[in-house]
N, C-alpha and C positions, 0 to 999 in steps of 0.2 A: 714278584721280582722280575725286573727286565732281563732279557737274554744278554749274553756277552756282547753280541754285535750291536744290540740296541743301546747298551751302556756305552760302548765305544763310539757309536755314531752320534750320541747325544753330548759327548764331551766337547769342550772347546780346547782345541790343541794350540799350543804356543808355536810361534814361528821357529823353525829349526835353528835360525841364527841366535835366538835367545837361549836355546838349550846349549848350543856350542859355547856361548858366552859364559855360561855357568862353569864350564870346564877350562876357561881361560883361552878359548880358541876364537880366532877372528874370522870374518867372512871369507878371507883369502885362503883359509885352511879347509874350505869345503867345496865339493862338487855337489850342487844342490839338485835334488830330484823333486820338483814341486815345492810346496810350502813347508812340508813336515818331514821330509827325509833328505838325507845327504850322505855322501861319502867323504871321509877324510882324504885329502890329497896325499899322494905318495910322498911329496916333499915334507908334508906335515908329519907323516908317520916316521920318515927317516930322521927328522929333527928330534922328535920325541924319543925315539929309540936310542939316541946319543946321550940322553939324560938318564940319571939313575932312577930306578923304580922307587916309589915312595909308599905305595898302598899296601894295606893288609889284604891278602887274598882269601876270600871265604868261599869254600866249596859246598854247594847245596846238593845233596843226594837224597836217596829215599829207600824205603822198603821195597820189596818186590811188588810191582803194580798189580792191581786187581780191577775187576769191573766196577768196584765201588769208588774208585778214584782216590788219588793221593794229593795232587795239587803241588807238584814240585816246582814247575815254572811259576805258578801263582805265588808260591812262597818266596821264590827268588825275587820276583817283582815287588811283592809286599814288603819284604825285608829291606830292599833298596829304598823304597819310599819311606819306610819307618826310620831308617838310618838318617836320611835327609831331614825328615820331620823332627828328629831328635837333635839336629844340629851338627851331625857329622856330614862330611862330603863323600857321597857314595855314588857308584856307577854300576849298572848291571851289565853283564857280559854274557850273551846268550847265543844259541844257535838259531839259524834261520829255519823256518818250517819247510817241509817237503810237500809237494802237491799230492803225493801218494796218500798219506793219511788224511789230508784236508778233504779229499773227495772219497776217501775210503771209510774206515771205521772210527779212527781216533779223533778226527777233526783237526782243528788248527792247533798252533803251538805258541800262542802269544799270552798265555795266562788266562785268567777268567774273573768274572765279577768286576770288582773295583780295583783289581790288581792286574792290569793288563799293560802290554806295550802297544802303542798305536802309531800310525793308523793300521788297525788290525787287518782290514780287508787287503790293503796293499801288501803288507808283510806276509800274510798267509798265501797270497796268490803270486804274482810275478815279482813283487818287491823291486829291487834294482837290477834284476836280471842275472844275478850271480850264478844260479843253478843252470840257467840256459847256457851260460858261457862255459861252465864246467862240462855239461853234456856235449857241447860242440867240440871242445878240446879233446874229450875222450873219443868221440866218434870220428874226428879228423884222423886221429891215430889209427883207428880201425880201417878207415878208408885208405890210408897210406899203405897199410899192410897188404890189403887186398890188391891195391893198385900195383904194388911192387911184384906180387906174385903173378899178376896178369901180364906184366911187361917183361917176363922172362925169369923171375925168381933168382936174381943174381946172388942173393944171400942164402939161397938153398933152404928155404923154409921147409921143415918136415912136419912140425906141429905149430899151430897158432893158438896161443893161450889168451890173447887179448879179446875182451868181450865188449860189446856195445852197451850203452846205457840210455835211459830216459827217466825223467822225474815223474813217473806215474806208475801206479800198480797195474800191471798187465801180465797176468800169468801165461797168456798165449805166447809171449816172447821169451819165456825161460829157455826154450830150446829152439834153435833155428838151424837151417842148413844153408851155407854160403855156396853158391854155384860158380866156382872158379874153374879154370881148366881141370883142376882136381877138386872136387867138392869136399867140404869139411863141416863138422858140426860145431856150433858155438851157441851164443845166446845173448840175452840182455840182462843186465842187473839194473836195479833202480839207482839213479844217480847218486843218492846218498850212501850207497854201498861201494861206489867205484873207487879205484885207487887214486884217480885224479882228485876226487873230493878229499881223500886222506892227505894227499900231497899238499893240496891247497891249504888245508888246515894245520899242517905241521911245518911248512916252509917258513924260514925266518925272514926272508926278503926275496926280491925278484931274482937275484942271482941264484939263491938256494932253490927257488921254485924251478928255474930252468935246469939246474943240475939234477934235481930229483926227477923231473919229467924225462930227462935224457936217459936216466938209468932204469926206467921202466922196462921190464922184460915182456916182449910181445909174443915170443915163441922160441922154438929151438930149431937148429939146423939139422941137416942129415948127419952131421958129425956129432950131434948131441950138444953142441955149444949154444949158450943163450944168445938170442938176438934181441937187441935193445932198441928203444925208440931213437936213440942217438944214431944207430946204424942207418936209420931212415931219414936222418936229419929233421926230425919232427919237433924237437923240443922248442926251437925258436918260434915256430908258428903257433904252437900250443900256448906258449907264454904270451904271445901277442893277443890271443883270444882271451886270456885270463887277466891281462894287465889291469884293466879297470876294475874288474870284479875283485881283485886282490886287495883293494882299498876298503877298509872297514866301514860298515854302515852305521850312521848315527840316527837314532830315533828317540822317542821319549815314552815315559809311562803316563798313565792317566793323570798323575799328580805332578807331571813335569820333571821327573827324575830322568837324567840322561841314560841312554842304553846303547851299547854297541852290539849289533847283531851281525854275525859273520860266520859263514860256513855252516854245514848242517849234517854231518855224518850221523846215521842212526847208531845207537849204542848196542842194539841186539845183534846187528850184522856188520857193524863197522866200529870205529873207536869212540864215537859219541861225544866229542867235545867241540866247542866253537874254535875258531882259528887261533893259532898261537899269536899271530900278528895283532889280532884284536885284543887278546889278553895282555900282551906286552905293552901295547899302546895304552890300555886302560890303567895299568899299574902306574903310569906316569901322569895321569889326569885327575886322580881322586885319592882320597885317603883310605877308602874301603872299596874293593871291587868284589861284587857278589856274582859268582859264576855258577853254572850248574853243569852236571854231567848226566847224560841221558839214562832213563829207566832207573833200576835199582842200583844200589852200591856195588853189587856183585858184578855189574856190567860197566856202567859209565864211570863210577868212581875208581874202580880198579884200573880201567884204561886211562883215565886221567892221570893216575899216579904212575902206572907202569909203562905207558907209552908217551903221553904228552910231557909229563914231568921228567921222565928218563931222558928224552931227546932234547929237552930245552933247558934243564936245570931249574925249572920252576919248582916251588914247593908251597902249597897252601898253608895258611897259618892255623886253620881249623876247619872243621866240617859241621854242617847242619844236616841231620837226618830227618826227613819229613815222613810223617805217618798220619793216619786217621784212625779213629775208633772203628769206623765202618770197615776199612781195609783189614785191620787186625782181627775183627770178628770173622771176616771172610777167610783169612788164613787159619782161623780157629775152627772152620768147618761150617759156618753159617752160609746159606745160599743168599743170593742177591735179594730175592723177594722178602727176606726176613731181616735184613740188616737194620731196619729202622727200629726194631724192638730191642730193648735192653737184654743183653745176654752176657753176664759176667763170667760164667764158666768158659764159654767159647773165647771171650776176650783174653782170659788168663792163658789159654792155650796159644792163641795167635800172637801174643806179645813176644813169643820166642823168635819170631821172624825179625822184629825190631831189634831185639837183643843181639841177634847174630850179626846184623849190619853194624850196630854200634860197636860191638866187640871187634869186628873186622877192621873198622876204621881206626880204632884205638890201638889194638894189639899188633896188627900186621902193618899198619902204615904210620903209627906213632902220632896220630892227629888228636888234638882235643876235640871233643864232640858235644854238641847240644842237640836236643830233640825238639823239633817243632811239631806240635800236634795241630794239624789243620782242622779247625772246628766245623762241625755240621750241626744244624739246629736240633737234630734228633738225638745228639749225644746227651746222655744223662750225667748228672754230677757224679754218680757212683762209678760210671765207666771212666770218666776223666780222672777221678781220684785213683782208680786202680792202675791206670797207665802211669800216672805221676809217681805213685808209690813204687812201682816196679823200676822205673827209670832211676829214681833216687837211690834205690837199693844197689844199683850198679855203679854208684858214684858219679852219676851225671845229673843234668837238670833238664826239665821239660817245660816248655812254654806254650800255652794255648794261644793259637793265632786265629784271628778273625778278619784277616785282610781281604778275603773274598767279598765280604759284606761291608767292611769298614775302610778298606784301603790301608794306607800306612798306619793310621791310628790303631788299627786292630793288631799290629805286630810290634808295637813299641817295646813291650817287655822283652821280646826276642831280640830286638835291635840293641837294647842296652846290654843284654847278656852277651851278645855277639861281640860288641865293641870291647867289653871287659875281657872276655876270654881270648880274643885275638891279640891282646897285649902280652899275654903270657908266653914265655919262651917255650918252643916246641922243637923237637928234632924229628921231623917227618922223614920216613924212609920208604924204600921200594920193597916189593914183596920178594923178589928173587934177583940173583946176580946175573950179569950178562953172560958169564962163561958157562952157565948151565946148558945142558943139551935142550933141544926143543921139547922132547918128551918130559924131561925133568921140570921144565917151566910149566908145561900143561898140567903135570901132576901136582905141582906146588899150588897152582891156582885152584884146581879142582878139590884138593884135599883141605887146604887151608881156608879158602873162602866159601866154597860150595858145600863142604862137609862130605864129599864123595869118598868112596872107598878106593876107587881105581879109575884109570883112564884106559879105554880100549880103542885102538885105531882100526878102521876098516882095512880090508886088503888094499883098496885104492889108496887110502891115506898112508899105509906103510910103504907102498911103492913110491908115492910122492915124497915121503920122508927121505928115502934114499936119494932121489933125484935132486932135492934141494939141500942136502946135508951140508955141503960146503958153503953155499950162498947164504944159508940161514944162520950161520954161526954168529953169535953175539946179538941177534935180533930178538926183540920182545915178541910175544905172541898176542894176537887179537882174537879172542874166542867169540865166535858167532853162535849164540844159543838163544833159547827162549828167554824172554824177560820175565815171564810169569812165575818162574820157580828158581830157587837156588840151584836146582838140578838142571839137566837137559830135557826134562819131561815137563811140559806145561801143566799137566794134571796134578803134579805133586806140589801141594801148597805148604806153607809154613816153613819148617826146617826139616826136610826129608832126610832120613838116615839110610845107610846101606845102599846108596845108589851108585851107579857107574856112569861116567861121562863118555859117551860114544862119539868119537870123531869120525865124521863121514868123509871129509875131504880137507886137504891142505892147499892153500894158495900163497905163493910167495909174492909179496908186494915189495919189490926192490926199491922203488922210488919212495914209497911211504916209509920204508924201513921197518917192516914187521912181517910176520907170517900170520895169515888168517886160518884159524882152525874152525871149520864148519861142522857143527855138532847136531845130532838128532835130525829132526825134519825141518830145521830152519831154512828159509829160502832167501836168497839174495835178490830175488824179484818177487815181492809180495803180490797177492791177488786181492781183488775187491771182495767185500762181504756180499751176502745175498741181497742186502738192502743198503747200498752205498750211501754215504752222507751227501753225495752229489745230488741225490733225489730231492733234498730239502733246499737246495740253493737255487736262487733265481735273481732276476734284476727287475726292478719296477720301472715305470715310464720315465722317471727322473734320473735313471741310471744308478740308483742306490741298490747295493747288493743286499739280498735277504737270505736268511737261513744259514749263514756261515757261522760255525761255532768253533 
């Protein structure tokens, strides 16, 4: 079997104007980046947003990720291809990859096998420069803060809360000291965890983008009052840096399905959804929009509903929960080296993780749910039958998908089932009400979705809770925790019981419109593994990139 990059490089891509034409767009609707990538112009986005939405919105989510792999992005791409192959008009709506995992441990984020968005090298690396623009806007604000303090500190900064960012895993920058007339400690976050990224992905238009950037809190004064980016007159220049990036990116799948890739917050440390402007645009260009939320349903899907949908009024028509036999066996206690062997007892145990996510989507958010079983060649008939029997006993349906090896043809059964279920009326809802206190919101998420017994705030978090009490009223909470467990402890597989969610720190994101609760040992600036993926990446004499996955 060819590697992902070999498959992508062997493909014959269609001109991006042909992809746009499938969506009813003309050449004048595009800002073209080479032959196979483009941005939709702001005028086109504005024109489309004045039209009513027409598409069914399909949310693809998953069980808690494992070293065995789940294939959520691959399934999103394969489902989109399958819907188009079956005669429906479908469009994928995805996040952009971050350079952190590309060069770190996870690798790229463009799908895999014969279910990829392309050109994968460009998308996984610099793409159209959106993340660089976001980093620049973030760091411009940091420079303006320090410059203001240097030139006399008229706003009387007492504490600076704004941090710098870069789109790379670099643990050495987690904590730094700024040497101003009075030095202070700060640090870097990875760009995908920055508030500017969240604002970029939640803003409805350029005016809203500017407004949100202006209300970012960068510190507090000697009197204890918040100091905002607007106090530094920063929001106009920040918007200027983001203006072009704010236009959604159009690319294609290996089978020529259109895909909008825009924005890229992580779901473990941020809100994990592609931009609202891309989703709203997509809903006016196709009959089915297939979007994904990062990591498992306890993270990305919850934030999709409780943050993105809460702020925008969007509601998905249904959810697809992705799982694999291998991952379910891992949740059942099998180690990675033994996952290729049939193990029905362990699979029976691990299925509980899938059930919890299905139950959460149905019971707590009111979404119709299908299960997509991403097929591996080592899966036995008995294992597949066991998962199917369990899913059907919950009143849901399961569809074996082979899009990784077969492209859209391998997900046709899922596509027809999705098209049918999406037509049924649903009444999706949110997990908690706006008026609950921040602690009540945290407790609701932890107990309802994670199965926790309680939430405990550190001494620091309790102090911060008091400080942001007034400003946080009515805001949703964005929980930053490990993706590998329903709990805050990455070592607890499957559906742990009797655990406690430990909140280490609270960060108010005024511009984004939520409060980040940092739990356990999660880091907003990840580090590289002992053997980074960058060691496999090179360029040959013809300029072709090798080793990217």
